[in-house]
C-alpha positions in Angstrom: 63.4 74.6 120.5 63.3 78.7 121.4 59.1 79.7 120.6 59.3 81.2 117.6 58.2 85.0 119.5 61.5 84.6 120.6 63.6 83.7 117.5 61.7 86.3 115.5 62.7 89.2 118.7 66.5 87.2 118.6 65.8 88.0 114.4 65.3 91.4 114.9 67.8 92.4 117.3 70.6 91.2 115.8 69.3 92.6 112.2 69.5 96.0 114.2 73.1 95.2 115.8 74.4 94.5 112.1 72.9 97.3 110.7 74.0 99.8 114.0 77.8 98.1 113.0 77.2 99.2 110.0 76.4 102.4 110.0 78.9 103.0 112.3 82.1 101.7 110.3 80.5 103.8 107.5 80.2 106.8 109.4 83.6 106.7 111.1 86.8 108.2 109.0 88.5 104.7 107.2 91.7 103.3 109.2 94.8 103.7 107.9 95.1 99.4 107.2 92.1 100.6 105.8 93.0 103.3 103.4 96.2 101.2 102.3 94.7 98.4 101.7 91.7 100.4 99.6 94.8 102.5 97.7 96.4 99.1 97.0 93.2 97.2 95.2 92.8 100.3 93.1 96.5 100.3 92.0 96.3 97.2 91.4 93.1 96.9 89.4 94.3 99.9 86.9 97.2 97.5 86.6 95.5 94.8 85.4 94.0 96.9 82.9 96.9 98.3 81.6 97.5 101.3 79.2 95.0 101.8 76.8 95.5 101.9 72.9 97.6 104.7 72.0 95.7 108.0 69.8 97.8 109.5 66.7 98.3 112.3 69.0 99.0 110.8 72.1 102.3 108.8 70.0 103.0 112.0 68.6 103.3 113.8 72.0 105.3 110.7 73.5 108.0 110.7 70.2 108.4 114.8 71.3 109.0 114.1 75.2 111.5 111.3 74.0 113.9 113.4 72.1 113.7 116.2 74.7 115.0 112.8 76.9 119.4 113.4 77.3 121.3 111.2 75.2 123.9 108.6 76.2 127.2 109.6 78.0 130.2 109.6 75.1 132.8 106.7 76.0 133.0 103.0 77.4 131.3 104.5 80.7 128.4 104.5 78.4 128.3 100.3 78.5 126.4 98.7 76.0 123.2 96.6 75.6 122.3 93.2 74.6 119.2 91.0 73.7 120.6 87.3 73.4 117.5 85.1 74.8 114.3 85.3 75.2 111.6 83.6 78.2 109.8 80.7 77.0 106.0 81.5 76.0 103.9 82.8 78.7 106.8 82.9 81.9 106.0 85.8 84.0 108.7 86.9 86.5 107.8 88.1 89.3 111.1 87.3 92.5 114.2 85.8 91.4 117.8 85.6 92.6 121.1 83.8 92.0 121.9 80.6 93.7 125.6 79.8 94.9 125.7 77.8 90.7 125.7 80.9 89.5 121.7 80.3 88.2 118.8 82.1 88.8 116.2 80.6 90.8 112.5 82.6 88.9 109.3 82.3 91.0 106.4 82.5 88.5 103.6 81.2 89.9 100.2 81.5 88.2 102.5 84.9 86.5 99.1 87.4 87.1 96.5 84.6 85.3 93.6 83.9 86.5 92.9 81.3 83.9 96.2 79.3 85.4 95.2 80.3 88.8 91.8 78.4 88.4 93.5 75.7 86.1 95.9 74.8 88.6 98.9 76.0 86.5 102.1 77.1 88.7 105.6 77.0 87.7 108.7 78.6 88.8 111.9 77.9 87.3 115.8 78.6 86.3 117.9 80.6 83.8 121.3 79.9 83.8 122.7 83.4 82.0 126.2 81.9 80.9 124.1 78.8 78.3 121.0 81.6 78.1 118.5 79.6 78.5 115.5 78.8 80.6 113.9 75.5 82.7 110.4 75.5 83.5 109.3 73.3 86.6 106.3 72.9 88.2 104.7 74.5 91.3 102.0 73.2 93.7 100.4 75.8 95.5 100.6 79.2 93.6 103.4 81.5 95.0 102.7 84.1 92.8 102.6 87.4 94.6 105.2 86.5 97.5 108.2 87.7 98.8 111.6 85.8 98.0 114.2 86.1 101.1 117.4 85.1 100.6 117.7 82.9 104.1 122.2 82.4 104.3 122.7 80.0 101.2 118.8 79.3 101.0 116.1 81.1 99.2 112.6 81.4 101.3 109.0 82.1 99.1 106.8 83.5 101.6 103.3 84.5 100.6 101.1 83.7 98.0 97.6 83.4 96.1 94.9 81.8 97.8 92.0 84.1 95.5 92.0 86.3 92.7 89.8 89.6 92.6 89.5 90.5 95.5 93.2 88.5 96.3 93.9 87.0 99.1 97.2 86.0 100.6 98.3 82.2 101.6 100.4 81.1 104.2 102.7 79.1 102.0 106.6 79.0 103.1 108.6 77.0 100.7 113.1 76.6 101.0 114.5 76.3 97.2 118.2 75.0 97.9 120.1 73.1 96.4 117.8 72.8 93.1 115.4 70.9 95.7 112.4 72.2 97.0 111.3 72.3 100.4 107.3 73.1 101.5 107.8 74.4 105.0 104.6 74.6 107.7 102.5 77.3 107.0 102.7 80.5 107.7 100.1 81.6 110.8 98.7 84.1 108.2 98.1 84.3 104.5 100.3 86.7 102.8 99.7 88.2 99.1 102.3 91.6 98.4 104.1 90.9 101.7 107.4 92.5 103.0 110.3 90.5 104.2 114.1 90.6 105.4 117.0 88.8 106.8 119.4 89.7 109.0 119.9 86.0 110.6 116.2 85.9 111.4 113.5 86.5 108.9 111.2 89.7 109.2 107.7 90.0 107.4 105.4 92.6 107.7 102.4 94.0 105.4 100.6 92.3 102.7 96.8 91.2 102.0 95.4 88.8 104.4 94.0 85.3 103.9 90.6 87.6 104.9 91.4 90.2 101.8 92.5 92.7 104.7 95.7 94.3 105.2 97.7 92.4 107.1 99.0 94.1 110.4 101.1 92.0 112.2 105.2 91.3 112.4 106.0 87.6 112.1 109.4 86.7 112.3 111.0 83.7 111.5 114.0 83.0 114.3 115.1 79.2 114.6 117.3 79.9 118.0 114.3 81.6 119.7 111.9 79.3 118.3 112.8 77.2 117.0 111.4 76.1 113.3 107.7 77.6 114.2 106.7 81.4 113.2 106.1 84.2 115.6 103.6 87.3 115.7 103.6 90.8 117.3 101.9 91.2 119.9 101.9 94.8 118.6 100.8 96.4 115.0 102.8 97.5 112.4 100.9 99.4 109.8 102.6 100.2 106.4 102.0 99.9 102.8 102.4 96.7 100.8 105.8 95.1 99.4 107.3 98.3 101.6 111.0 98.5 101.0 113.8 98.2 103.9 117.6 97.5 104.6 119.4 95.7 107.1 121.5 98.0 110.3 124.7 97.6 112.1 122.0 97.4 115.5 119.4 94.6 114.1 116.4 97.2 113.1 114.9 97.4 109.7 115.1 101.1 107.8 111.9 101.9 106.1 113.3 103.6 103.3 110.4 105.7 102.3 109.3 103.6 99.0 106.3 100.3 98.3 103.6 99.8 96.3 101.2 101.6 94.7 100.3 105.1 95.9 100.0 104.7 99.1 102.0 106.4 102.0 105.1 104.5 103.1 106.8 104.8 106.5 110.3 106.3 107.1 112.6 105.2 109.6 113.8 102.4 111.7 111.9 99.6 113.6 112.6 97.5 115.9 111.3 94.3 115.3 111.2 92.6 118.7 109.7 96.1 120.8 108.1 97.3 118.0 109.8 101.0 118.7 110.3 103.1 115.2 112.1 106.3 115.2 110.7 108.7 111.9 113.4 110.2 109.6 112.3 113.1 108.2 113.5 115.2 104.6 111.8 113.0 102.4 110.0 114.7 99.8 107.5 112.4 98.7 107.2 109.4 100.8 104.2 108.2 98.0 107.1 106.6 96.1 105.5 103.5 93.6 107.9 101.3 93.4 111.2 103.3 93.0 114.3 101.8 93.7 116.0 101.5 97.3 119.6 101.0 97.7 122.6 101.2 99.7 125.3 103.5 98.3 128.4 101.6 96.8 131.2 102.3 98.8 129.4 103.4 101.2 129.6 99.9 103.6 125.6 100.2 104.2 126.0 103.5 105.8 124.0 105.4 103.1 120.5 104.7 101.8 119.3 106.0 98.6 115.9 106.3 96.9 115.1 106.6 93.0 112.0 107.4 91.1 108.9 105.7 91.8 106.3 107.9 90.0 108.6 110.9 90.4 111.5 112.5 89.3 113.3 113.3 92.6 116.1 111.0 94.2 117.5 111.2 98.1 120.0 109.5 100.4 120.3 109.7 104.3 123.6 108.7 106.1 122.2 106.3 108.5 124.2 106.2 111.3 124.5 110.8 111.9 123.0 111.9 115.4 119.8 112.5 113.8 119.4 111.1 110.3 117.4 112.9 107.6 117.3 112.8 103.9 119.1 114.5 101.8 118.0 116.0 98.5 119.5 113.7 95.5 120.3 113.8 91.2 116.7 113.0 89.4 116.1 111.3 87.1 115.0 112.9 83.0 111.2 111.7 83.7 109.3 110.2 86.7 109.5 106.5 86.2 107.4 104.2 87.9 108.7 100.1 88.5 112.3 101.1 88.6 114.9 98.5 88.5 118.3 98.6 90.0 121.5 96.3 90.4 125.0 97.2 91.3 127.9 97.4 88.8 131.4 96.4 90.2 132.2 99.3 90.1 130.7 100.7 93.1 127.7 102.4 90.2 124.5 101.3 90.1 122.3 100.9 87.2 118.8 102.2 87.2 116.7 100.4 84.5 113.2 99.5 82.8 109.9 100.7 84.3 106.9 102.7 83.1 106.5 106.5 83.2 103.5 107.8 84.8 101.0 107.8 82.6 102.0 103.7 81.9 104.1 104.0 78.3 107.0 101.7 78.6 110.5 103.8 79.7 114.2 102.7 78.0 115.9 105.0 79.3 118.9 103.8 81.8 121.2 105.6 83.9 123.8 104.9 86.3 123.9 106.2 90.1 127.3 107.2 91.1 127.1 108.0 94.9 130.9 109.4 94.8 129.6 112.3 93.1 125.9 111.7 93.8 125.1 112.0 90.0 122.9 110.2 87.7 124.7 109.5 84.5 122.7 108.4 81.0 123.6 105.2 79.1 122.6 103.3 76.4 118.7 102.9 76.7 117.4 99.5 76.3 115.4 98.2 73.6 112.4 96.4 74.8 109.2 97.2 77.5 110.0 96.1 80.6 107.3 97.6 82.8 105.4 96.2 86.2 106.5 92.1 87.4 109.8 93.2 86.0 113.5 91.6 87.8 116.7 92.5 87.4 120.8 90.9 88.6 123.9 90.9 87.9 125.9 88.0 87.5 129.4 87.1 87.9 131.0 88.7 85.0 129.6 92.3 86.6 126.8 92.6 83.8 123.2 93.0 85.0 120.4 91.4 83.1 116.6 92.6 82.9 113.5 89.6 82.8 110.1 90.0 82.6 107.5 92.7 82.1 103.4 92.4 82.7 102.3 96.4 81.6 99.0 94.2 82.2 97.0 90.9 83.1 97.9 88.5 80.3 100.6 90.5 78.2 104.1 89.4 79.0 107.4 90.3 77.8 109.5 87.8 77.0 113.0 89.3 75.4 115.7 89.3 77.8 117.8 92.1 77.7 121.8 92.3 79.5 123.9 95.5 79.9 127.2 95.3 79.7 129.2 97.7 81.7 133.1 99.7 80.6 135.1 96.6 82.5 132.9 93.3 80.9 135.0 92.0 77.4 138.0 93.3 78.7 141.8 91.6 78.1 143.0 93.2 81.4 141.1 92.5 84.5 142.5 90.6 87.3 141.5 87.3 87.7 140.4 85.8 91.0 142.7 82.2 91.0 142.2 80.9 95.0 139.6 81.9 97.3 137.8 80.2 100.0 134.3 78.8 99.7 133.3 80.1 103.3 134.8 83.2 105.7 133.8 83.8 108.7 133.6 87.7 110.2 136.3 88.6 111.5 138.6 86.1 110.6 141.9 86.4 107.9 141.3 84.5 104.9 143.4 84.5 101.6 142.3 85.2 98.2 144.8 84.6 94.7 144.9 87.6 92.1 146.3 86.7 88.6 147.0 91.0 87.9 148.4 92.7 84.4 152.2 93.4 84.6 152.8 96.9 86.3 149.6 96.7 88.5 148.6 95.5 92.1 145.4 94.7 94.2 144.1 98.0 95.6 140.5 96.7 96.7 138.7 92.8 97.9 134.8 93.8 97.4 132.1 91.4 98.5 128.5 91.9 97.1 126.0 90.8 99.1 123.8 89.1 96.3 120.5 89.6 95.9 116.9 88.1 96.1 114.2 90.6 94.0 110.6 90.7 94.7 108.6 93.3 92.1 112.6 95.7 91.1 113.1 95.4 94.8 116.6 93.7 95.9 115.9 93.3 99.6 119.7 91.8 99.8 122.5 94.4 99.2 125.5 96.2 99.7 129.3 96.1 99.0 131.7 95.4 101.7 135.3 96.1 101.6 137.6 93.8 103.3 140.5 94.9 105.3 144.2 93.5 104.2 146.7 92.6 107.0 149.3 91.4 105.0 148.8 89.0 102.4 145.2 88.4 103.7 141.9 90.4 104.4 138.8 89.8 107.3 135.6 91.3 106.9 135.1 93.2 109.8 131.3 94.8 109.1 128.7 94.2 111.3 127.6 90.6 111.5 123.9 92.5 111.3 124.4 94.4 108.3 126.6 92.1 105.9 124.8 89.2 107.0 125.2 85.4 106.3 124.9 84.3 103.4 126.1 83.8 99.6 128.3 86.8 98.3 130.5 88.2 94.8 133.7 88.4 96.3 135.7 91.0 93.5 139.8 91.9 93.4 139.9 95.2 92.6 143.4 96.2 90.6 145.1 99.6 91.0 143.7 101.1 87.5 140.0 100.5 89.1 139.0 97.4 86.7 137.4 94.5 89.2 137.4 91.0 88.7 134.8 88.3 87.6 133.5 87.1 90.7 133.6 84.1 92.9 130.5 83.2 94.6 131.7 82.8 98.6 130.4 81.7 101.4 129.9 84.5 104.7 129.1 82.0 107.7 
């Protein structure tokens, strides 16, 4: 054992080193990762506390502001909202995706409830839109604030919660397929609020790690290269939590400029293998707090659109031109964050839900039409659906809105549904026969029953989404090419990736059919 004088000297030296390190850390400017982490924690704390009770004066101001919002457009295109059922008490859906049986798998975990977390009460569930019923299922670990990724025909929930206040990310990796939940080996890094994408391989970025720091590594799941193991990048990639990105034909990921909170988001193309990043200019505000990001309908995945995110503006970018740059699009009637989006079967995008920049719920809804680059107000919804809301499109082409968590401990149970103009029409085409699976560049046949005098105009494949925190990480409609009596999908496999799609036939009067689920493999 060292003499006492030596131990005292060692402790003094260690104390001096720690103190010097602390002074050095305090004197230097924060890194980009430290800045994003602190901004994210402040945003989460504000959201947990929610909105203070409204005074009479504030209520009067809010009613005046609501009266200034545009009325719905006239005619059938305005659609109609209904509230056909509710979630069981306490269910807080933070992610969801439709599977082959047309039911929605919903992830809740502890549901943003620290009491549930401390008691080990975690859950997921299945929502059946046809019957408007919800089945609760128990979980072993807290997958709250993981990211849901569609991997071919299965779903992967990646990350989760190890601790509340401050939050720490869990390394959980589970697969949901055919009604069965399988636990896979843990990821090498714990992640909370990560972003995940699939384009043949799974790429995961950002998130708060198990040490409550911002993760700056890129994780990749590529069984063809590393087997059933995750690989970790040698380079650093720093971006906000729940960053939005879309797949591209080259295999790169296009980061749209939307993410969680008030942090500055990356805008441009990432090559996951090398870490090379190409910036894309032109976005007026890259601090878009949970706005909408999607492929413009009918663009075959060539045009990306961002709308809202604590701002009223929108923008679009053509991804395959020389020197891509964002251009200004139409405006919302007010700034909206936590803005949901989901495609309709007439190549429009429904925008709905969320809250204004003061935390008040927004019931405005609108349709974005890429053909005219315009947003039209449709009939308003009736209930508050803010933070932790998910939306999805069903087989009929109706759009559902589940959840809402304006502050910790408060959950919206009412489920709302938007029926576009074509739902319920007696003259919709009917797909009478279709293959269960198709392959790229391989002809296939589809039988369609039409009303007298009409022909088949198009066959479109809508990539079924996997929604986390309003972010639909898998989307786009892709038009099949007709050759005689057969069809084939010629879009790049990096863009129209393997997995489940809605097949929709459109007649010569632009009326879409009810969808059939087809596997693209």
